[in-house]
NUDO-968566 format. One line per field, with one value per residue (C-alpha): residue number from 1; residue in three letters; x, y, z. Coordinates in Angstrom, 2 decimals. Example, Ala and Ser with C-alpha at 12.3 -4.5 7.8 and 13.67 -1.06 7.14 Angstrom:
# NUDO-968566
lumvo: 1/2;
lomi: ALA/SER;
xx: 12.30/13.67;
yy: -4.50/-1.06;
zz: 7.80/7.14;
//
This chain:
# NUDO-968566
lumvo: 1/2/3/4/5/6/7/8/9/10/11/12/13/14/15/16/17/18/19/20/21/22/23/24/25/26/27/28/29/30/31/32/33/34/35/36/37/38/39/40/41/42/43/44/45/46/47/48/49/50/51/52/53/54/55/56/57/58/59/60/61/62/63/64/65/66/67/68/69/70/71/72/73/74/75/76/77/78/79/80/81/82/83/84/85/86/87/88/89/90/91/92/93/94/95/96/97/98/99/100/101/102/103/104/105/106/107/108/109/110/111/112/113/114/115/116/117/118/119/120/121/122/123/124/125/126/127/128/129/130/131/132/133/134/135/136/137/138/139/140/141/142/143/144/145/146/147/148/149/150/151/152/153/154/155/156/157/158/159/160/161/162/163/164/165/166/167/168/169/170/171/172/173/174/175/176/177/178/179/180/181/182/183/184/185/186/187/188/189/190/191/192/193/194/195/196/197/198/199/200/201/202/203/204/205/206/207/208/209/210/211/212/213/214/215/216/217/218/219/220/221/222/223/224/225/226/227/228/229/230/231/232/233/234/235/236/237/238/239/240/241/242/243/244/245/246/247/248/249/250/251/252/253/254/255/256/257/258/259/260/261/262/263/264/265/266/267/268/269/270/271/272/273/274/275/276/277/278/279/280/281/282/283/284/285/286/287/288/289/290/291/292/293/294/295/296/297/298/299/300/301/302/303/304/305/306/307/308/309/310/311/312/313/314/315/316/317/318/319/320/321/322/323/324/325/326/327/328/329/330/331/332/333/334/335/336/337/338/339/340/341/342/343/344/345/346/347/348/349/350/351/352/353/354/355/356/357/358/359/360/361/362/363/364/365/366/367/368/369/370/371/372/373/374/375/376/377/378/379/380/381/382/383/384/385/386/387/388/389/390/391/392/393/394/395/396/397/398/399/400/401/402/403/404/405/406/407/408/409/410/411/412/413/414/415/416/417/418/419/420/421/422/423/424;
lomi: MET/ARG/LYS/ARG/ASN/LEU/VAL/LEU/LEU/LEU/LEU/ALA/SER/LEU/GLY/VAL/ILE/THR/PHE/LEU/ASP/ARG/LEU/ALA/ILE/ALA/VAL/ALA/GLY/PRO/ARG/MET/GLN/GLN/ASP/LEU/GLY/ILE/PRO/PRO/HIS/LEU/TRP/GLY/TRP/VAL/LEU/GLY/ALA/PHE/VAL/LEU/ALA/TYR/GLY/ILE/PHE/GLU/ILE/PRO/SER/GLY/ALA/LEU/GLY/ASP/ARG/ILE/GLY/ARG/ARG/LYS/VAL/LEU/ALA/ARG/ILE/VAL/LEU/TRP/TRP/SER/ALA/PHE/THR/ALA/LEU/THR/GLY/ALA/ALA/GLY/GLY/PHE/LEU/SER/LEU/VAL/VAL/ILE/ARG/PHE/LEU/PHE/GLY/ALA/GLY/GLU/ALA/GLY/ALA/TYR/PRO/ASN/ALA/SER/GLY/VAL/ILE/ALA/SER/TRP/PHE/PRO/ALA/HIS/GLU/ARG/ALA/ARG/ALA/GLN/GLY/VAL/VAL/TRP/GLY/ALA/SER/ARG/LEU/GLY/GLY/ALA/LEU/ALA/PRO/LEU/ALA/ALA/VAL/PRO/LEU/GLN/ALA/ALA/LEU/GLY/TRP/ARG/ALA/VAL/PHE/TRP/ILE/PHE/GLY/LEU/VAL/GLY/MET/ILE/TRP/ALA/ALA/VAL/TRP/TRP/CYS/TRP/TYR/HIS/ASP/ASP/PHE/ARG/GLN/GLN/PRO/GLY/ILE/SER/ARG/ARG/GLU/LEU/GLU/GLU/ILE/GLY/ALA/THR/ALA/ILE/ASN/ALA/GLY/HIS/ALA/ALA/ALA/PRO/TRP/ARG/ARG/LEU/PHE/GLY/ALA/PRO/GLN/LEU/TRP/LEU/ILE/ALA/ALA/MET/TYR/TRP/CYS/TYR/ALA/ALA/GLY/PRO/TRP/PHE/TYR/PHE/SER/TRP/PHE/PRO/THR/TYR/LEU/VAL/ARG/GLY/ALA/GLY/PHE/SER/GLU/ARG/GLU/MET/GLY/TRP/LEU/ALA/THR/LEU/PRO/PHE/LEU/LEU/GLY/ALA/ALA/GLY/ASN/VAL/VAL/GLY/GLY/LEU/ALA/GLY/ASP/ARG/LEU/VAL/ARG/ARG/TRP/GLY/LEU/ARG/ALA/GLY/ARG/ARG/ARG/LEU/GLY/VAL/ALA/SER/LEU/SER/VAL/THR/ALA/LEU/LEU/VAL/SER/GLY/LEU/ALA/LEU/SER/ARG/SER/LYS/ILE/VAL/VAL/ILE/ALA/LEU/ALA/ALA/LEU/GLY/PHE/GLY/ILE/MET/ASP/LEU/MET/LEU/PRO/VAL/ALA/TRP/ALA/VAL/CYS/LEU/ASP/VAL/GLY/ALA/ARG/TYR/ALA/GLY/LEU/VAL/THR/GLY/VAL/MET/ASN/THR/ALA/GLY/GLN/GLY/GLY/GLY/PHE/VAL/CYS/THR/VAL/VAL/PHE/GLY/TYR/ILE/VAL/GLY/ALA/THR/GLY/SER/TYR/GLN/ALA/PRO/LEU/PHE/LEU/ILE/ALA/GLY/LEU/LEU/ALA/ALA/SER/ALA/VAL/LEU/PHE/SER/ARG/ILE/ASP/PRO/THR/ARG/PRO/LEU/LEU/PRO/LEU/GLN/ALA/GLN/ALA/THR/ALA/LEU/GLU/ARG/LEU/PRO/THR;
xx: -15.48/-16.90/-17.80/-15.14/-12.22/-13.84/-13.78/-10.37/-9.24/-10.88/-8.58/-5.48/-5.81/-6.66/-3.19/-1.14/-2.79/-2.18/1.03/1.78/1.35/2.60/5.82/5.84/7.61/9.87/11.30/11.34/12.58/16.30/15.04/12.24/14.82/16.69/14.86/12.93/15.80/14.97/17.70/17.88/16.13/14.05/12.51/11.84/8.96/7.80/8.19/6.86/3.48/1.77/2.46/1.45/-2.14/-2.25/-1.99/-4.29/-7.51/-7.01/-8.63/-12.23/-11.74/-11.99/-14.37/-16.05/-16.39/-18.01/-20.79/-21.36/-20.61/-16.60/-18.72/-19.13/-15.54/-13.49/-14.93/-14.73/-11.23/-9.61/-11.04/-9.90/-6.32/-6.20/-6.49/-4.01/-1.34/-2.31/-1.78/1.60/2.75/1.66/3.91/5.93/8.37/8.74/5.62/3.34/4.43/4.10/0.19/-0.12/1.55/-0.19/-3.84/-2.95/-2.11/-5.64/-7.40/-5.73/-6.24/-8.61/-7.69/-6.66/-8.14/-12.15/-10.37/-10.09/-13.37/-14.64/-12.22/-13.72/-17.58/-16.78/-14.40/-14.43/-12.36/-9.77/-9.39/-8.71/-4.69/-4.56/-6.61/-4.96/-2.21/-3.44/-3.69/-0.83/1.13/-0.43/0.62/4.42/3.33/2.42/5.44/7.36/6.22/6.08/9.86/9.53/6.34/7.41/11.82/11.04/7.90/10.16/12.92/10.28/7.66/9.65/8.59/4.95/3.40/4.15/1.80/-0.80/-1.10/-0.64/-3.86/-6.41/-5.60/-7.11/-10.39/-10.81/-11.05/-13.55/-15.78/-16.03/-16.23/-18.64/-20.71/-20.10/-19.20/-22.14/-21.02/-23.55/-22.43/-26.52/-27.58/-24.50/-26.18/-25.27/-23.40/-24.14/-26.25/-23.01/-21.10/-23.55/-23.33/-20.05/-19.29/-22.09/-20.96/-18.23/-17.75/-18.62/-22.13/-21.93/-24.05/-22.91/-22.35/-21.22/-18.08/-18.11/-14.69/-14.34/-14.55/-12.20/-9.38/-9.29/-8.32/-4.59/-4.14/-5.70/-3.16/-0.34/-1.15/-0.30/3.10/4.17/2.97/4.32/7.75/7.62/6.71/10.25/10.79/8.76/9.12/12.54/11.33/8.45/10.34/14.52/15.10/16.25/17.56/19.61/20.29/21.78/23.41/23.85/25.37/26.16/24.12/23.32/19.55/18.92/20.24/17.90/15.07/15.30/16.92/14.59/11.92/13.52/12.62/9.26/9.23/10.29/7.72/4.46/6.12/6.51/2.76/1.60/3.88/2.69/-1.18/-1.29/1.34/-0.05/-4.28/-1.90/-0.16/-3.16/-4.63/-1.90/-0.67/-4.33/-4.72/-2.49/0.86/-0.14/-0.15/2.56/5.16/4.84/5.13/7.85/10.27/9.82/10.66/13.93/15.35/14.65/16.03/19.68/19.32/18.73/22.08/23.77/22.62/24.16/27.44/27.68/29.34/29.33/26.74/25.95/25.40/23.39/20.97/20.33/20.01/17.69/15.16/15.39/14.94/11.75/10.96/11.01/9.36/6.64/5.97/4.21/2.36/-1.01/-0.71/-0.49/-3.58/-5.53/-4.52/-6.91/-9.82/-9.79/-9.67/-11.99/-14.47/-16.99/-15.34/-12.42/-12.41/-11.58/-8.99/-6.90/-7.60/-5.94/-2.68/-2.21/-2.60/0.83/1.99/2.07/3.36/6.57/6.66/6.72/9.13/10.99/11.21/11.97/14.40/16.00/16.70/18.05/20.30/21.90/22.33/24.04/26.38/26.42/25.86/22.85/23.73/23.68/19.81/19.64/21.18/17.70/15.45/17.03/16.95/12.52/12.33/13.36/11.24/8.38/9.32/9.26/5.81/4.91/4.83/3.11/-0.16/-2.88/-5.23/-8.28/-8.88/-11.71/-10.98/-14.58/-17.24/-19.52/-22.02/-21.52/-20.96/-24.26/-25.58/-24.19/-25.15/-29.05/-29.60/-28.38/-31.38/-33.35;
yy: -17.88/-16.88/-13.85/-12.56/-13.51/-10.98/-8.86/-9.77/-9.21/-5.77/-4.82/-6.18/-4.03/-1.32/-2.53/-2.14/1.64/2.87/1.93/3.24/6.23/6.40/5.78/7.28/10.74/8.49/7.24/11.10/12.29/13.12/14.42/16.34/17.99/18.69/20.10/22.42/22.95/21.61/19.96/16.64/17.87/19.39/16.91/14.81/17.17/16.96/13.04/13.57/15.65/12.80/10.68/13.42/14.12/10.39/9.66/12.56/11.36/7.59/7.14/9.28/7.44/4.39/5.26/6.67/3.34/1.59/3.39/5.13/1.55/0.74/1.43/5.00/5.37/3.71/5.60/8.77/7.88/6.84/9.94/12.30/10.88/10.50/13.81/14.93/12.59/14.46/17.67/16.82/16.73/20.70/21.33/24.64/24.55/23.82/25.20/24.11/20.20/20.08/21.64/18.98/15.76/16.59/17.00/14.35/12.34/13.31/11.92/8.34/7.65/5.10/3.10/0.09/0.08/0.16/-2.81/-4.89/-3.88/-5.37/-8.39/-8.65/-8.91/-10.94/-13.68/-15.93/-15.93/-18.78/-16.60/-13.34/-13.54/-15.23/-12.00/-9.66/-11.15/-10.56/-7.10/-6.20/-8.58/-6.71/-3.65/-4.01/-5.17/-1.80/-0.95/-3.12/-1.82/2.16/2.30/0.06/2.28/5.58/5.66/4.84/7.56/9.75/9.45/9.96/12.41/14.15/13.54/15.76/13.26/10.43/11.71/12.75/8.96/7.57/9.93/8.29/4.40/5.36/7.40/4.30/1.78/4.15/3.92/-0.27/-0.24/1.88/0.21/-3.22/-4.48/-3.84/-3.86/-6.23/-9.23/-11.38/-8.11/-8.92/-10.38/-13.53/-14.93/-18.95/-20.40/-22.10/-19.20/-17.27/-20.15/-19.69/-16.30/-16.00/-18.86/-16.92/-13.33/-10.16/-8.97/-6.18/-3.72/0.08/0.62/3.76/3.67/3.35/5.28/6.10/2.08/1.07/3.87/3.44/-0.39/-1.13/-3.60/-0.79/1.22/-1.55/-2.42/0.83/1.41/-2.03/-0.54/2.92/0.96/-0.83/1.68/2.92/0.03/0.26/3.98/4.39/1.61/4.09/7.48/7.24/3.96/5.21/8.56/6.06/3.55/6.86/8.89/6.55/3.50/4.84/3.23/4.96/6.37/3.99/0.92/1.66/2.18/-1.84/-2.75/-1.17/-3.14/-6.41/-5.33/-5.07/-7.73/-10.02/-7.76/-9.20/-12.54/-12.20/-10.84/-14.24/-15.94/-14.88/-14.45/-18.54/-18.87/-16.65/-18.75/-22.21/-21.85/-20.49/-23.26/-25.33/-23.88/-21.43/-18.02/-16.20/-17.86/-18.17/-14.26/-13.62/-16.31/-15.04/-11.16/-11.54/-13.90/-11.52/-8.18/-9.92/-11.26/-7.79/-5.80/-7.89/-7.41/-3.64/-3.43/-5.28/-3.13/0.04/-1.75/-3.04/-1.19/-4.18/-3.11/-6.70/-7.00/-3.73/-5.22/-8.56/-7.14/-4.45/-6.81/-9.98/-7.05/-6.10/-9.24/-10.64/-7.68/-7.90/-11.46/-10.04/-7.06/-9.80/-10.63/-7.56/-6.19/-9.94/-9.09/-5.71/-8.11/-10.77/-7.54/-5.42/-7.47/-4.83/-2.27/-3.30/0.12/2.30/-0.29/-0.57/3.12/3.74/0.87/2.33/6.24/4.69/3.64/7.24/8.35/6.70/6.60/10.43/11.27/8.63/10.18/13.71/12.63/10.48/13.74/15.36/12.88/12.93/16.75/16.33/13.14/13.49/9.89/7.77/4.85/6.61/6.53/2.94/2.06/4.12/1.83/-1.39/-0.58/0.53/-2.81/-4.31/-2.26/-3.32/-7.31/-7.05/-5.41/-8.14/-10.63/-9.09/-9.19/-11.08/-11.81/-14.12/-10.82/-8.27/-4.90/-4.98/-8.13/-8.68/-8.63/-4.54/-4.44/-6.11/-3.23/-0.55/-1.76/-2.71/1.09/2.85/4.88/2.74;
zz: -12.99/-9.51/-8.91/-6.60/-8.48/-11.14/-7.95/-6.86/-10.95/-10.50/-7.12/-8.95/-11.28/-9.27/-7.34/-10.66/-11.46/-7.62/-7.97/-11.50/-10.34/-7.22/-8.40/-11.89/-9.77/-8.79/-12.01/-13.32/-10.62/-11.57/-14.23/-13.12/-10.56/-12.53/-15.20/-11.82/-10.14/-6.80/-4.47/-2.37/0.72/-0.49/-2.79/0.25/0.98/-2.83/-1.98/1.03/0.57/-0.83/1.88/4.34/2.93/2.77/6.08/7.02/4.88/5.45/8.34/6.79/3.66/5.26/7.63/4.75/3.00/5.92/6.09/2.22/0.14/-1.70/-5.05/-4.59/-2.38/-4.69/-7.71/-6.42/-4.86/-8.58/-10.39/-8.28/-7.66/-11.49/-12.18/-10.10/-11.46/-14.80/-13.43/-12.02/-15.63/-15.64/-12.32/-13.19/-9.89/-5.65/-4.41/-7.29/-7.49/-3.54/-3.82/-6.61/-4.96/-1.65/-3.44/-5.27/-1.88/-0.33/-3.43/-3.61/0.58/1.43/-1.72/0.15/2.99/0.97/-1.01/1.84/2.98/-0.62/0.44/3.59/2.11/-0.27/0.93/3.56/6.32/5.14/1.59/2.50/3.33/-0.34/-1.87/-0.17/-1.32/-4.78/-4.55/-2.73/-5.56/-8.04/-6.55/-6.48/-10.52/-11.07/-9.22/-11.22/-14.81/-13.30/-14.51/-17.78/-18.97/-17.80/-18.49/-22.78/-22.55/-20.85/-23.20/-26.43/-24.98/-21.53/-17.99/-18.03/-21.27/-18.65/-16.28/-18.76/-20.13/-16.40/-15.16/-18.34/-17.57/-13.95/-15.66/-17.64/-14.29/-12.50/-15.00/-15.37/-11.70/-11.78/-13.70/-12.67/-8.95/-6.54/-2.56/-1.57/-2.71/-3.06/-5.33/-8.03/-11.10/-12.67/-8.83/-8.60/-5.73/-4.75/-4.41/-2.36/0.17/-0.23/0.82/2.94/5.75/6.68/5.20/6.69/6.46/3.07/5.41/5.53/9.91/11.67/13.77/17.52/17.12/20.96/21.40/18.81/19.76/23.29/21.95/22.57/20.05/17.58/18.27/18.90/14.85/14.19/16.11/13.75/10.92/11.32/11.61/8.77/6.67/6.65/4.37/1.58/0.98/0.72/-2.46/-3.57/-3.10/-3.04/-4.27/-8.19/-7.32/-4.99/-8.00/-9.90/-7.22/-4.49/-5.95/-9.37/-12.02/-15.04/-15.83/-18.03/-16.02/-13.01/-15.74/-15.76/-12.12/-10.31/-11.57/-9.71/-6.09/-7.26/-9.14/-6.13/-4.13/-6.30/-6.02/-1.91/-1.46/-3.49/-1.57/1.30/1.03/0.00/2.62/5.24/4.95/5.34/8.39/9.57/9.33/10.31/13.44/14.13/13.53/16.21/15.87/11.93/11.66/13.68/12.57/9.36/9.95/12.71/9.93/7.06/8.79/11.14/8.28/5.52/8.67/8.61/4.38/4.60/7.11/4.78/1.46/3.75/3.57/0.18/-2.37/-5.45/-7.52/-8.37/-4.27/-3.96/-6.74/-4.75/-1.60/-2.28/-4.20/-2.10/0.67/-0.68/-1.66/1.64/3.61/1.31/2.50/5.96/3.96/2.55/6.68/8.09/6.46/7.27/11.01/10.67/8.87/11.89/14.38/12.90/11.25/9.66/10.29/8.49/6.62/9.19/11.15/8.59/7.46/10.88/10.48/6.64/8.46/10.42/8.11/5.58/9.29/9.08/5.10/5.55/8.71/6.69/3.03/4.74/7.13/4.25/2.17/5.62/6.03/2.45/2.81/5.60/5.12/1.54/1.68/0.36/1.96/5.28/5.80/5.21/8.87/10.45/8.28/9.10/12.98/12.42/10.29/13.50/15.98/13.50/13.81/18.02/17.69/15.05/17.59/20.08/18.18/18.58/15.88/17.55/19.80/17.69/18.58/19.70/20.31/17.02/18.99/20.08/15.72/15.28/17.51/16.01/12.66/13.72/14.67/11.53/9.81/7.31;
//
């Protein structure tokens, strides 16, 4: 097996664990709200605390990986968030839970930008959307596994034990990553000459580089990417934060039914990411980089906006589940493409660029998560906030149509100069 496929397997397992840990609180939410006496508008702040911290620390963590290497940074990230996953099970009320979830988000920040940096270093350009699709598909698989694992554990051991067990899994991953992975693929034990040639022909140099912050943030296209992702994030964060509660209190499902129905969107999301990654690479080969990336992203977001609008209007349980699952699956077709765009335009600063994009996404997710709770509190309806989400997805489609992945944020020569100026 090629070493880069083993790297992808490790990144995929990371994707599973991140969403297993991240969605545990959404699945346990109804029980936690009842036990700790937290009303909907305050529960929105509990969920939003993670998103806020994740957004604040995403750019520094992504840039740190560019500078000192992803092996060190990803090991630190996973150990930190695993510790605070476990501590979530010790929360005694609203305030302690908000603090723990904020620190959990601070720890997890940078996971996906650094994973993208690994892909940029280890994979040639024509394999990157596929690799992104596998990682994000695995994350959705983690989302699907979260209710399947958490609901039985919660029934047998209580909701606190769910977080203790999930935290242990992440610590094991960090140990494996630290012992096996090398930032520079040329130093990976056992890598073949053939694979060195395959990777080295087009992969982004694995050297560490300090970021030219002013020039990168002066690029209009970086802000366009950030705005696109800010609007898009309202969609997935509905599923990450409020969807299980919506199923129980908005759509009328029992907690037991929610335990398996909440997996369906994530299963389709996993398939959507894999298909989106494969289709993204194929469309680039057929139509070129600009059209191949744009068309899939715009189509995916536009159709999802229509499906979420239908979800807001539906009162049939069967239709609710069908639209929710299809919406997430189709929405996730664009995710590997969006992250591949960051690699296209960011090159050796992929960690920073993906960090900026994902920080914007966390900002949009934070606003959506908190506002959702206030809209529910004001209207008594779990359907009303869905119209806002549909509108933001439509805006994201318009913004995606303006992104040009053929235009690097910095000329390649300027990036090489920045690398050469680092002390040796």
